[in-house]
N, C-alpha and C positions, 0 to 999 in steps of 0.2 A: 221458349224456356220458361217453364212456370216452376215458382217458388215452391219449395217443400216447406210444409209447415208442421212442425211437431214440439213435444216437451222432451228436453234432455235434462239428466240430473247432474247437476255441477255442485259439488260442496253439500251435497244431501239436500239441496233445493231444486225442486222442478222450475226449469227455465223454459221459456217459451221461445222457439227460435224459428227465424224464415231463414231460408238460406238456399242458394243455388252453387253448387260446386261443379267447375270446370278446369280447364287446364291453363285458365289465366290468373294473374297475380290476384291474393286474395285482400278483401276489404270488410274490416269489421265496423258494423255502425252502432253506435251507442246513443240512447236517446237522453233527455234531460228529466228534471223533477217532475214528478206528477205527470209523465208522458208514456210514450211507447213507441213501438217501430213504426207505428203511424206517422210520427215525424218524419219519416225518410219516403213516404210513399209516392211523392214525385220524383225523386233522385234515384230509387231502385231500378224502376225501367230502363232510364237512361245509363246506369253505372254497369248494368248486368252486360253489356255489350263488351266491356272492357275488363271485367273483374270477375272473381269468384265472391258470390256476396254472400256474408252472415249478417244478420240484425237480431238482436236479442232483446227481451224485455227483462230489464232487471229486477230481481227480486223486490216483490212488494208494488211493482207496478205494471200496466198494461195486463197481458194474459198470464203472467207468470206467477207462482205461488206467493201466498200473503203469509208467509211462516211467522208464526208466533214465537219461534226459537232463534232463527237467524239473526246474526249481529249484524246491524245495516250501516256499517262504517265504510268509508271509501276504500279503505284497505280490504275490507272482504269482498265489494263489488270488484276491484281489481282483480281478486283472486279468483272471481267468477271468470272474469275475461280471461285470464291467464290459463282456466280449466278449459274454456270453449276453444282457446288456440290449439292447447294440447289434443283435445277432442278431435277437432278437425285437421289434424297434423299439418298446421301449418308451420313452417320453418322460420317464416318472415311475414310480417304482415303490415299493412296501413289499417291506423283506426281512425275512423271519423267520430266524433264526440259532440254532441250539442249540448250546451248550457252545464248542467252537472255532469252529463256523461264527458264533456271535456275535462274536467277534473278527473272523471275515473280514468281516462284515458292517460293523464299526466301520471296519475298514480301508478298504472299499469306499466307505463314506460320507464318509470324509476323500478319498479319490481323487476321486470324481466327485459331490459334494454336490449338484450341479444336478440329478441324476438320481434321488436318493434321496428320497422323500416322507417316507416314517416310517420306523423300525426298530422290530421287536419282538424282544429279546432273551430267549432262554428258559436259563437257567441257564448264562450265559455265561461262557466264561473270560475272566479278566481280571486283568493286573499280573503275567503269568509272566514271568521273565526269561530270556534265551537260554541254552540248555544250555551246562555249564561246559566248558572248552576240554579237558580232559582227555579229557571222555567223547566229544565231538567226535573228538579225538585218536584214540581208539580204536576208533572206528566204521571206522576206514581199516584196520584189521588183517584179516588175511585170515579168522580165525575168527569174527569179530564177527556175521556173519549166522546162522550157526549157533547162538550164545550166544543172540541176540535170539529165533530161531525157538523154542529149546527153552525159553526163558523163558516166551513168551508161550503155549505148547501145556502148559506144566507143570500149570494150572489147568483144569477143565472148563470149559466157556462159561458153564455155569449158574452157576459160582461169581461169574464176574464179573459176571453179571447183578444179583447179589445185592447188588453195590454200588451199583447205579444204581437198583434198584426199593426203595421203601419196603414197598410191600403186596408180599411175597414170592410170594403165590398168584397174582399177576397174570402173572407168567411162565410161558409157554406154550413147547410145542413149536416153532412157527412162531418165536419170538424166539431160541430155541436154534440154530435151523436158519440163520436170516438173520444174526445177530449172529457165528455160528462160521463163515461161508462163508470170510470172507478169509483165517482162519488156515490154511486148506488150500493156499492160492496162495503159491508163491512170490514172484512180484511184489510182494506185499504187503509182505513184509520189504524188499524193495530199497526200496520206498516209505518205509516207516518209518525205514531208516538214513538216507534222503537228508533226511527231514524233520528227524529231529534234527541234522543237519550245516546246513541252509539255515534253519532256523525262527527268524527273529530274535524279539525280545521282543515283548509285548504294549505296546498303545499306552501311554504314560506319563500320568499326569494333567493334565500340561500340553497334550497332544495331544488329550486326551477334553475339556477345558475350550473346545477349539475347534471340536466337533462340535455344532453347533446344529439337527441334525434331530430332530422329535420322536419319543421314544423310550420304549418301555415294557419295562421289566424284569418278569419274570415266574419264580418261585423256589419250590422246594419247601423247606420250613423243614429238612427232615430228609436234605437232600442231602449225600453223604458224598465226593463228587467235586468239586464247586466249591461253597464254603461260602456259604451265604448272606450272610455277612460281605461276599464280595465284591460281591453286590447292592447292599449298603449304600454301600459304597465307590463304586462306579459312578454311584449315583443322586446322590451328591454331587458328583461330577465333571464328569458330563454338564450342561450347563445347560438344557435341556429334558427332562429325564427323570422317570418315575413308575415307582415299585416295588410291586408286588403278589407276596404271599407265601402258600403254601397249607400247613397243617399236615400232618401225617402225608403228606408227599408228598416223594418223592426226585428224584435227578439226571434222569431219563428223564421228564419231566414232561409231555410231549407225550403219553405212553403212561398216564400215571396220572391226568391231567386234561384229556382232550381237548375235553369239552365247555365246561368252563370257559375254557380257553385260546382255543378257537373263538369265544367270546362275546366274549374282550377283543380279538381279533384284528380281529373286525368293528368293533366299538365305536372302537378305536384308528384304524385303517387308514381307514375310510369318513367319521369327522367332518371336516370342512373344516379342511385345512391352514392354519395362520396365514402361510405364506411366501407 
């Protein structure tokens, strides 16, 4: 069973999709900030035994269009996901979101709750505020793009990866190549700046309390990007959530614990929904 790979236009933006559609329950995978479908490269071969799979690169990231007109807000990312669900004619879908992709999944569940069967949030971002006004103002200055590019390229890609892996020996040349790819594209920096301008704050505690979708939270206890404390807060705010944590595991949990996560996704997604 080979994945299809193609660009599909959602909301006037060309979105890179990897998918395998069969007669099995649908699963939609959403990566995090500055990442891509590669986040799930170890999970997809396992998950496709049990699910129809769709993985997308969010606009501005991976192989998707780096549009200079798209409004890079969490709300609009959720609209992209909703369009994707409509395109593939899914009546109900389970969403797996990593890091910022977890927040996009929550926005989607708020937007179209009737379409979302379950959520699996892997080290999801949460409770981030909108960037401060002075930084947004600076983003309109002529030199700002060059500043962002220099700052991003100041460190080697492997140095960034050291922050997201607990087990440093797990970092491979493929990781360096895939996570370093966007740093070579000028469009990536335009997208970053527009995301800085447009990204609203994460859902508030009051908004989270209204999301009744059954949700599984999975975290690495040594996550240095999104602390496991966020997971504990989310599990208290989401009415129908459960939290699982792993010792000696960092932020890129899909790479460090693929088999365990696969088993949890299967168990969570395929149990009968109470709705």
